[in-house]
SEFINU-14825 format. One record per residue (C-alpha): residue number from 1; x, y, z. Coordinates in steps of 0.2 Angstrom, whole numbers, always signed. Each point is the difference from the previous one (the first is absolute). Layout:
% residues N
{i NUM; xx X; yy Y; zz Z}
...
//
This chain:
% residues 295
{i 1; xx -140; yy +20; zz +62}
{i 2; xx -1; yy -19; zz -2}
{i 3; xx -11; yy -7; zz -14}
{i 4; xx -18; yy -3; zz +1}
{i 5; xx -7; yy -16; zz -9}
{i 6; xx -17; yy -8; zz -3}
{i 7; xx -6; yy -13; zz +4}
{i 8; xx +5; yy +0; zz +18}
{i 9; xx +10; yy -14; zz +8}
{i 10; xx -11; yy -15; zz +6}
{i 11; xx +3; yy +4; zz +18}
{i 12; xx -2; yy +18; zz -2}
{i 13; xx +17; yy +3; zz +8}
{i 14; xx +12; yy +13; zz -7}
{i 15; xx +10; yy -4; zz -15}
{i 16; xx +14; yy +12; zz -2}
{i 17; xx +16; yy -1; zz -10}
{i 18; xx +18; yy +4; zz +5}
{i 19; xx +8; yy +1; zz +17}
{i 20; xx -9; yy +6; zz +16}
{i 21; xx -15; yy -6; zz +10}
{i 22; xx -17; yy -2; zz -7}
{i 23; xx -13; yy +13; zz +1}
{i 24; xx -9; yy +4; zz +16}
{i 25; xx -14; yy -12; zz +6}
{i 26; xx -10; yy +13; zz +10}
{i 27; xx -15; yy +10; zz -5}
{i 28; xx -18; yy -6; zz -4}
{i 29; xx -10; yy +2; zz -16}
{i 30; xx -17; yy +7; zz -1}
{i 31; xx -14; yy -10; zz +8}
{i 32; xx -9; yy -13; zz -10}
{i 33; xx -17; yy +5; zz -7}
{i 34; xx -15; yy -8; zz +7}
{i 35; xx -17; yy -2; zz -8}
{i 36; xx -8; yy +17; zz -5}
{i 37; xx -17; yy +6; zz -6}
{i 38; xx -6; yy +11; zz -14}
{i 39; xx -10; yy +15; zz +5}
{i 40; xx -11; yy +11; zz -12}
{i 41; xx +3; yy +18; zz +2}
{i 42; xx -12; yy +15; zz -3}
{i 43; xx +9; yy +4; zz -16}
{i 44; xx -2; yy -17; zz -7}
{i 45; xx +18; yy -7; zz +1}
{i 46; xx +1; yy -17; zz +10}
{i 47; xx +16; yy +1; zz +11}
{i 48; xx +9; yy -14; zz +9}
{i 49; xx +0; yy +2; zz +19}
{i 50; xx +7; yy -8; zz +15}
{i 51; xx -6; yy +4; zz +18}
{i 52; xx +11; yy -5; zz +15}
{i 53; xx -2; yy +4; zz +19}
{i 54; xx -15; yy +5; zz +9}
{i 55; xx -9; yy +15; zz +8}
{i 56; xx +3; yy +19; zz -2}
{i 57; xx +9; yy +10; zz -6}
{i 58; xx +1; yy -6; zz -18}
{i 59; xx +15; yy +4; zz -11}
{i 60; xx +1; yy -2; zz -19}
{i 61; xx +16; yy -4; zz -8}
{i 62; xx +4; yy +6; zz -18}
{i 63; xx +14; yy -9; zz -10}
{i 64; xx +13; yy +6; zz -12}
{i 65; xx +1; yy -2; zz -19}
{i 66; xx +1; yy -18; zz -6}
{i 67; xx -1; yy -6; zz +18}
{i 68; xx -15; yy -6; zz +10}
{i 69; xx -8; yy -7; zz +16}
{i 70; xx +15; yy -11; zz +4}
{i 71; xx +13; yy +13; zz +0}
{i 72; xx -10; yy +12; zz +10}
{i 73; xx -6; yy -11; zz +14}
{i 74; xx +17; yy +1; zz +10}
{i 75; xx -3; yy +19; zz +2}
{i 76; xx -16; yy -4; zz +11}
{i 77; xx +7; yy -14; zz +10}
{i 78; xx +0; yy +10; zz +16}
{i 79; xx -15; yy +11; zz -3}
{i 80; xx -15; yy -3; zz +11}
{i 81; xx -18; yy -2; zz -6}
{i 82; xx -6; yy -6; zz -17}
{i 83; xx +13; yy +2; zz -14}
{i 84; xx -7; yy +1; zz -18}
{i 85; xx +11; yy -4; zz -14}
{i 86; xx -5; yy +1; zz -18}
{i 87; xx +6; yy -1; zz -18}
{i 88; xx -1; yy +16; zz -11}
{i 89; xx -9; yy -3; zz -17}
{i 90; xx +12; yy -9; zz -12}
{i 91; xx +8; yy -10; zz +14}
{i 92; xx -3; yy -17; zz +6}
{i 93; xx -18; yy -6; zz -2}
{i 94; xx -7; yy +18; zz +0}
{i 95; xx -8; yy +5; zz -16}
{i 96; xx +8; yy +10; zz -14}
{i 97; xx -13; yy +12; zz -7}
{i 98; xx +3; yy +9; zz -17}
{i 99; xx +13; yy +13; zz +2}
{i 100; xx +10; yy +10; zz +0}
{i 101; xx +1; yy +3; zz +19}
{i 102; xx +6; yy +14; zz +11}
{i 103; xx +2; yy +3; zz +18}
{i 104; xx -18; yy +5; zz +2}
{i 105; xx -5; yy -18; zz -5}
{i 106; xx +12; yy -6; zz +13}
{i 107; xx -7; yy +12; zz +13}
{i 108; xx -17; yy -7; zz -4}
{i 109; xx +6; yy -18; zz +3}
{i 110; xx +8; yy +5; zz +17}
{i 111; xx -15; yy +10; zz +5}
{i 112; xx -13; yy -14; zz -4}
{i 113; xx +10; yy -13; zz +10}
{i 114; xx +2; yy +12; zz +15}
{i 115; xx -18; yy +5; zz +0}
{i 116; xx -6; yy -18; zz -2}
{i 117; xx +11; yy -5; zz +14}
{i 118; xx -3; yy +15; zz +12}
{i 119; xx +18; yy +4; zz +0}
{i 120; xx +5; yy +16; zz +10}
{i 121; xx +19; yy -2; zz -3}
{i 122; xx +10; yy -2; zz -16}
{i 123; xx +17; yy -7; zz -6}
{i 124; xx +7; yy +3; zz -17}
{i 125; xx +16; yy -7; zz -7}
{i 126; xx +8; yy +8; zz -16}
{i 127; xx -15; yy -1; zz -13}
{i 128; xx -12; yy -2; zz +15}
{i 129; xx +8; yy +16; zz +8}
{i 130; xx -4; yy +10; zz -16}
{i 131; xx -18; yy -7; zz -1}
{i 132; xx -2; yy +5; zz +19}
{i 133; xx +6; yy +18; zz -5}
{i 134; xx -13; yy +1; zz -14}
{i 135; xx -14; yy -6; zz +12}
{i 136; xx +5; yy +13; zz +13}
{i 137; xx -1; yy +14; zz -13}
{i 138; xx -19; yy -4; zz -2}
{i 139; xx -3; yy -5; zz +18}
{i 140; xx +13; yy +8; zz +12}
{i 141; xx -9; yy -6; zz +16}
{i 142; xx -3; yy -18; zz -6}
{i 143; xx +12; yy -8; zz +12}
{i 144; xx +6; yy +2; zz +18}
{i 145; xx +18; yy -6; zz -3}
{i 146; xx +11; yy -2; zz -15}
{i 147; xx +16; yy -9; zz -4}
{i 148; xx +9; yy +3; zz -17}
{i 149; xx +14; yy -13; zz -3}
{i 150; xx +13; yy +4; zz -14}
{i 151; xx -11; yy +13; zz -10}
{i 152; xx +6; yy -1; zz -18}
{i 153; xx -9; yy +14; zz -8}
{i 154; xx -10; yy +16; zz +5}
{i 155; xx -2; yy +14; zz -13}
{i 156; xx +15; yy -5; zz -11}
{i 157; xx +1; yy -16; zz -11}
{i 158; xx +10; yy -15; zz +6}
{i 159; xx +18; yy +0; zz -6}
{i 160; xx +6; yy -10; zz -15}
{i 161; xx +8; yy -13; zz +10}
{i 162; xx -17; yy -4; zz +9}
{i 163; xx -10; yy +1; zz -17}
{i 164; xx +13; yy -12; zz -8}
{i 165; xx +0; yy -12; zz +14}
{i 166; xx -19; yy -2; zz +0}
{i 167; xx +0; yy -1; zz -19}
{i 168; xx +12; yy -14; zz +1}
{i 169; xx -11; yy -9; zz +13}
{i 170; xx -15; yy +1; zz -11}
{i 171; xx +9; yy -7; zz -15}
{i 172; xx +7; yy -14; zz +11}
{i 173; xx -17; yy -5; zz +6}
{i 174; xx -7; yy +1; zz -17}
{i 175; xx +14; yy -12; zz -6}
{i 176; xx -6; yy -14; zz +12}
{i 177; xx +19; yy -5; zz +2}
{i 178; xx +4; yy -2; zz +19}
{i 179; xx +18; yy +3; zz -3}
{i 180; xx -3; yy +17; zz -8}
{i 181; xx -12; yy +5; zz +14}
{i 182; xx +12; yy -6; zz +13}
{i 183; xx +14; yy +11; zz -7}
{i 184; xx -11; yy +15; zz +2}
{i 185; xx -8; yy -4; zz +17}
{i 186; xx +18; yy -4; zz +7}
{i 187; xx +3; yy +19; zz -2}
{i 188; xx -12; yy +3; zz +14}
{i 189; xx +11; yy -9; zz +12}
{i 190; xx +16; yy +7; zz +9}
{i 191; xx +15; yy -8; zz -8}
{i 192; xx +5; yy -9; zz +16}
{i 193; xx -17; yy -9; zz +1}
{i 194; xx -1; yy -6; zz -19}
{i 195; xx +9; yy -16; zz +2}
{i 196; xx -7; yy -5; zz +18}
{i 197; xx -15; yy -12; zz +4}
{i 198; xx -10; yy +15; zz +5}
{i 199; xx +3; yy +9; zz -17}
{i 200; xx -4; yy -16; zz -10}
{i 201; xx -16; yy -2; zz +10}
{i 202; xx -5; yy +18; zz -3}
{i 203; xx +4; yy -3; zz -19}
{i 204; xx -11; yy -15; zz -1}
{i 205; xx -14; yy +8; zz +9}
{i 206; xx +0; yy +15; zz -12}
{i 207; xx +2; yy -11; zz -15}
{i 208; xx -15; yy -11; zz +5}
{i 209; xx -11; yy +16; zz +1}
{i 210; xx +6; yy +9; zz -15}
{i 211; xx +0; yy -16; zz -12}
{i 212; xx -17; yy -5; zz +7}
{i 213; xx -9; yy +16; zz +0}
{i 214; xx +10; yy +11; zz -11}
{i 215; xx +0; yy +19; zz -1}
{i 216; xx -12; yy +10; zz -11}
{i 217; xx +7; yy +10; zz -15}
{i 218; xx -9; yy +16; zz +6}
{i 219; xx +12; yy +1; zz +15}
{i 220; xx +13; yy +6; zz -12}
{i 221; xx -8; yy +17; zz -2}
{i 222; xx +1; yy +3; zz +19}
{i 223; xx +19; yy +1; zz +0}
{i 224; xx -1; yy +17; zz -8}
{i 225; xx -14; yy +7; zz +10}
{i 226; xx +0; yy +10; zz +16}
{i 227; xx -13; yy +0; zz +14}
{i 228; xx +1; yy +19; zz +3}
{i 229; xx -1; yy +15; zz -10}
{i 230; xx +7; yy +11; zz +14}
{i 231; xx +8; yy -6; zz +16}
{i 232; xx -9; yy +14; zz +9}
{i 233; xx -17; yy -10; zz -3}
{i 234; xx +5; yy -10; zz +15}
{i 235; xx +0; yy +15; zz +12}
{i 236; xx -18; yy -4; zz +6}
{i 237; xx +5; yy -17; zz +7}
{i 238; xx +1; yy +2; zz +19}
{i 239; xx +1; yy -19; zz +5}
{i 240; xx +17; yy -5; zz +8}
{i 241; xx +11; yy -8; zz -13}
{i 242; xx +16; yy -10; zz +0}
{i 243; xx +10; yy +1; zz -16}
{i 244; xx +14; yy -13; zz -2}
{i 245; xx +14; yy +2; zz -13}
{i 246; xx +17; yy -8; zz -4}
{i 247; xx +16; yy +8; zz -6}
{i 248; xx +8; yy -7; zz -15}
{i 249; xx -17; yy -7; zz -7}
{i 250; xx +0; yy +3; zz -19}
{i 251; xx -18; yy -5; zz -2}
{i 252; xx -6; yy +10; zz +15}
{i 253; xx +10; yy +16; zz +2}
{i 254; xx +2; yy +6; zz +18}
{i 255; xx -4; yy +18; zz -6}
{i 256; xx -17; yy -6; zz -4}
{i 257; xx -3; yy -6; zz +18}
{i 258; xx +7; yy +16; zz +6}
{i 259; xx -11; yy +11; zz -11}
{i 260; xx -15; yy -10; zz +5}
{i 261; xx +4; yy +2; zz +19}
{i 262; xx +2; yy +18; zz -3}
{i 263; xx -17; yy +2; zz -9}
{i 264; xx -10; yy -9; zz +13}
{i 265; xx -4; yy +11; zz +15}
{i 266; xx +2; yy -14; zz +14}
{i 267; xx +13; yy -11; zz -8}
{i 268; xx +15; yy -9; zz +8}
{i 269; xx +14; yy -5; zz -11}
{i 270; xx +12; yy -14; zz +2}
{i 271; xx +14; yy -4; zz -12}
{i 272; xx +10; yy -16; zz +0}
{i 273; xx +18; yy +1; zz -5}
{i 274; xx -1; yy -14; zz -14}
{i 275; xx -14; yy -9; zz -10}
{i 276; xx -6; yy -17; zz +3}
{i 277; xx -7; yy +3; zz +17}
{i 278; xx -12; yy -14; zz -1}
{i 279; xx +16; yy -11; zz +1}
{i 280; xx +12; yy +10; zz +10}
{i 281; xx -12; yy +10; zz +12}
{i 282; xx -15; yy -11; zz +1}
{i 283; xx -3; yy +0; zz +19}
{i 284; xx +3; yy +19; zz +1}
{i 285; xx -12; yy +3; zz -15}
{i 286; xx -13; yy -11; zz +8}
{i 287; xx +1; yy +9; zz +17}
{i 288; xx +1; yy +17; zz -8}
{i 289; xx -16; yy -3; zz -10}
{i 290; xx -10; yy -9; zz +13}
{i 291; xx +6; yy +12; zz +14}
{i 292; xx -6; yy +15; zz -10}
{i 293; xx -17; yy -8; zz -5}
{i 294; xx -3; yy -8; zz +17}
{i 295; xx +4; yy +14; zz +12}
//
């Protein structure tokens, strides 16, 4: 793999070394983040929220660990009705109450935003998928449709690779050094994208958010927690569900997606054959999610 470096080239073009063509110039980064508002929840934690679209139905989108609204918005680009995005506690401008936290706390955040927005459908990515699972244990009939993208953990803790990656991200953000943060965040990109204009744009956006808002220290405790005691606790969830996994993703094992789909009575499973689907399968992913939620 050709080397990554920071700061980026002035023109954001690929800068590679050795023979051969430059990196690909295709693909798009996450959408820019517009102005958001802070909402007060019934459990007393103010959360950052963004509402787009209009009318019914309403879909709430829950992001992954260390991510946020900007990286979650692309999943809703083809979904009809109102789309409600938010930041879990400790992310972005959302408050960070005293910890430690667990998935029950995240489920409360998700439920509060869904209830305040009148959401009847829910999407959860990675950490957000875990929070959604935890909410459904308490209220299996809360939503009419469900989407789980790259579930990372169910009833067993995350693997060591995932825990180390997030620990490295927290330490990098705490350092305040853009180059250190960029080194960690660049691992989120497929190798073919890292030295392209789209890759640099994604890095800049992620660094802007992480260095501006930071990440709460209490998030470190979540890496070792699980949302479920028993996978069978989801047996009462009868809403149609779409579960999306990727083969070869060390942070989101495909076996987790398969187990989740098997545990949900009305689930459909789709597995992509390689990770990085937001870059390599963006159109198909958009159509798959919107087709399921809009039908």
